[in-house]
TIMAR-862278 format. One record per atom (N, C-alpha, C, O): residue number from 1; residue in one letter; chain; atom name; x negated, y, z. Coordinates in steps of 0.05 Angstrom, whole numbers, padded with zeros to 5 digits, always signed. Example, Ala and Ser with C-alpha at 12.3 -4.5 7.8 and 13.67 -1.06 7.14 Angstrom:
BEGIN
   seq   type   mol   atom       px       py       pz
     1      A     A      N   -00264   -00114   +00156
     1      A     A     CA   -00246   -00090   +00156
     1      A     A      C   -00264   -00066   +00156
     1      A     A      O   -00285   -00066   +00169
     2      S     A      N   -00257   -00045   +00142
     2      S     A     CA   -00273   -00021   +00143
     2      S     A      C   -00258   +00001   +00157
     2      S     A      O   -00268   +00023   +00161
This chain:
BEGIN
   seq   type   mol   atom       px       py       pz
     1      M     A      N   +00047   +00016   +03069
     1      M     A     CA   +00059   +00041   +03079
     1      M     A      C   +00075   +00055   +03056
     1      M     A      O   +00066   +00055   +03033
     2      S     A      N   +00097   +00066   +03063
     2      S     A     CA   +00114   +00080   +03043
     2      S     A      C   +00109   +00110   +03044
     2      S     A      O   +00101   +00121   +03065
     3      D     A      N   +00113   +00123   +03022
     3      D     A     CA   +00109   +00152   +03021
     3      D     A      C   +00131   +00166   +03036
     3      D     A      O   +00152   +00172   +03025
     4      L     A      N   +00126   +00171   +03062
     4      L     A     CA   +00146   +00185   +03078
     4      L     A      C   +00146   +00215   +03073
     4      L     A      O   +00166   +00226   +03063
     5      G     A      N   +00124   +00227   +03078
     5      G     A     CA   +00122   +00257   +03073
     5      G     A      C   +00105   +00262   +03049
     5      G     A      O   +00081   +00267   +03051
     6      W     A      N   +00117   +00262   +03026
     6      W     A     CA   +00102   +00267   +03001
     6      W     A      C   +00101   +00297   +02996
     6      W     A      O   +00111   +00307   +02976
     7      G     A      N   +00087   +00311   +03014
     7      G     A     CA   +00084   +00340   +03010
     7      G     A      C   +00055   +00348   +03014
     7      G     A      O   +00038   +00338   +02999
     8      A     A      N   +00049   +00364   +03033
     8      A     A     CA   +00022   +00371   +03039
     8      A     A      C   +00007   +00346   +03049
     8      A     A      O   -00017   +00343   +03044
     9      R     A      N   +00022   +00328   +03063
     9      R     A     CA   +00009   +00304   +03073
     9      R     A      C   +00004   +00285   +03050
     9      R     A      O   -00014   +00268   +03051
    10      G     A      N   +00021   +00286   +03029
    10      G     A     CA   +00017   +00268   +03007
    10      G     A      C   -00011   +00270   +02996
    10      G     A      O   -00023   +00249   +02990
    11      A     A      N   -00021   +00294   +02992
    11      A     A     CA   -00048   +00297   +02981
    11      A     A      C   -00069   +00285   +03000
    11      A     A      O   -00087   +00271   +02992
    12      T     A      N   -00065   +00290   +03026
    12      T     A     CA   -00084   +00279   +03046
    12      T     A      C   -00083   +00248   +03045
    12      T     A      O   -00104   +00236   +03046
    13      W     A      N   -00059   +00237   +03044
    13      W     A     CA   -00057   +00208   +03043
    13      W     A      C   -00071   +00197   +03018
    13      W     A      O   -00084   +00176   +03019
    14      S     A      N   -00067   +00211   +02996
    14      S     A     CA   -00079   +00202   +02971
    14      S     A      C   -00109   +00200   +02974
    14      S     A      O   -00122   +00181   +02966
    15      L     A      N   -00121   +00221   +02985
    15      L     A     CA   -00150   +00222   +02989
    15      L     A      C   -00158   +00199   +03008
    15      L     A      O   -00178   +00186   +03004
    16      R     A      N   -00143   +00196   +03030
    16      R     A     CA   -00149   +00176   +03049
    16      R     A      C   -00148   +00148   +03036
    16      R     A      O   -00166   +00131   +03041
    17      R     A      N   -00128   +00144   +03020
    17      R     A     CA   -00125   +00117   +03008
    17      R     A      C   -00149   +00112   +02989
    17      R     A      O   -00159   +00090   +02988
    18      Q     A      N   -00157   +00133   +02975
    18      Q     A     CA   -00180   +00129   +02957
    18      Q     A      C   -00205   +00123   +02973
    18      Q     A      O   -00221   +00106   +02965
    19      L     A      N   -00208   +00136   +02996
    19      L     A     CA   -00232   +00131   +03013
    19      L     A      C   -00231   +00102   +03023
    19      L     A      O   -00251   +00089   +03024
    20      W     A      N   -00207   +00093   +03030
    20      W     A     CA   -00204   +00066   +03040
    20      W     A      C   -00213   +00046   +03018
    20      W     A      O   -00227   +00027   +03024
    21      A     A      N   -00204   +00051   +02994
    21      A     A     CA   -00211   +00033   +02971
    21      A     A      C   -00242   +00034   +02968
    21      A     A      O   -00254   +00013   +02963
    22      W     A      N   -00254   +00057   +02971
    22      W     A     CA   -00283   +00059   +02967
    22      W     A      C   -00297   +00042   +02989
    22      W     A      O   -00315   +00026   +02983
    23      E     A      N   -00288   +00045   +03014
    23      E     A     CA   -00300   +00030   +03036
    23      E     A      C   -00297   +00000   +03031
    23      E     A      O   -00315   -00015   +03035
    24      E     A      N   -00273   -00008   +03022
    24      E     A     CA   -00268   -00036   +03018
    24      E     A      C   -00286   -00046   +02996
    24      E     A      O   -00298   -00068   +02998
    25      E     A      N   -00289   -00031   +02975
    25      E     A     CA   -00307   -00040   +02953
    25      E     A      C   -00336   -00040   +02962
    25      E     A      O   -00351   -00058   +02954
    26      M     A      N   -00343   -00021   +02978
    26      M     A     CA   -00371   -00020   +02988
    26      M     A      C   -00376   -00043   +03007
    26      M     A      O   -00398   -00055   +03006
    27      L     A      N   -00357   -00049   +03023
    27      L     A     CA   -00360   -00071   +03043
    27      L     A      C   -00362   -00098   +03028
    27      L     A      O   -00378   -00116   +03036
    28      E     A      N   -00346   -00101   +03008
    28      E     A     CA   -00346   -00127   +02994
    28      E     A      C   -00372   -00130   +02978
    28      E     A      O   -00376   -00150   +02964
């Protein structure tokens, strides 16, 4: 995914991406 709206949504996406990484690491 490309950074389309790097504003208020940017921060939300950043947090979501980190959560995704956490879940992936936890699942593995």
